C-alpha positions as CSV (number, residue, x, y, z in Angstrom):
1,M,-58.4,-56.9,-53.7
2,T,-60.6,-56.5,-50.7
3,N,-59.2,-55.3,-47.4
4,A,-60.8,-58.0,-45.2
5,T,-59.7,-56.4,-41.9
6,L,-61.4,-53.1,-42.7
7,L,-64.5,-54.7,-44.0
8,K,-64.8,-57.0,-41.0
9,A,-64.4,-54.0,-38.7
10,K,-67.2,-52.2,-40.4
11,I,-69.5,-55.3,-40.1
12,D,-68.6,-55.7,-36.4
13,A,-69.2,-52.0,-35.8
14,S,-72.6,-52.3,-37.4
15,G,-73.7,-55.0,-35.0
16,Y,-74.9,-57.2,-37.9
17,K,-74.0,-60.8,-38.2
18,M,-72.0,-62.0,-41.3
19,K,-74.9,-64.2,-42.5
20,Y,-77.4,-61.3,-42.3
21,V,-75.0,-59.1,-44.4
22,A,-74.6,-61.8,-46.9
23,D,-78.3,-62.3,-47.2
24,R,-78.9,-58.6,-47.6
25,I,-76.6,-58.4,-50.6
26,G,-77.9,-61.6,-52.2
27,L,-75.1,-63.9,-51.4
28,T,-74.8,-67.2,-49.6
29,Y,-72.8,-67.2,-46.4
30,Q,-70.1,-69.3,-48.1
31,G,-70.1,-67.0,-51.1
32,F,-69.7,-64.0,-48.9
33,L,-66.7,-65.6,-47.1
34,N,-65.1,-66.4,-50.4
35,K,-65.3,-62.8,-51.4
36,I,-63.9,-61.6,-48.0
37,R,-61.1,-64.1,-48.3
38,N,-60.3,-62.7,-51.9
39,K,-61.1,-66.1,-53.5
40,T,-63.6,-64.2,-55.7
41,D,-64.3,-60.5,-56.3
42,F,-67.2,-58.4,-55.1
43,T,-69.4,-57.2,-58.0
44,A,-70.4,-53.5,-58.3
45,P,-73.9,-54.2,-57.1
46,E,-72.6,-56.1,-54.1
47,I,-70.2,-53.3,-53.2
48,K,-73.1,-50.8,-53.5
49,G,-75.3,-52.9,-51.3
50,L,-72.6,-53.2,-48.6
51,C,-71.9,-49.4,-48.7
52,E,-75.6,-48.7,-48.2
53,L,-76.1,-51.3,-45.5
54,L,-72.9,-50.5,-43.6
55,H,-72.9,-46.7,-44.2
56,I,-69.5,-46.8,-46.0
57,E,-68.5,-43.5,-47.5
58,T,-66.5,-43.1,-50.8
59,E,-63.1,-42.9,-49.2
60,E,-63.7,-45.9,-47.0
61,M,-65.1,-47.8,-50.0
62,E,-61.9,-47.2,-51.9
63,Q,-59.8,-48.4,-49.0
64,I,-61.8,-51.5,-48.4
65,F,-62.7,-52.7,-52.0
66,F,-59.9,-51.3,-54.1
67,A,-56.9,-51.9,-51.8
68,L,-53.7,-52.9,-53.5
């Protein structure tokens, strides 16, 4: 389950818009929202892309994408 609060904070801190982030990882805006809202899961390549784009380190990645 994705920790939406932490992910949104990283996006806000980056200065990028949600649509830009979605485009960069190959998702539609709606598809990206569905993943943030935990309606669908992020794939490994999407997580990798987000980590690279948003400069998310391993510990943060675990907190954001593998929250219980």
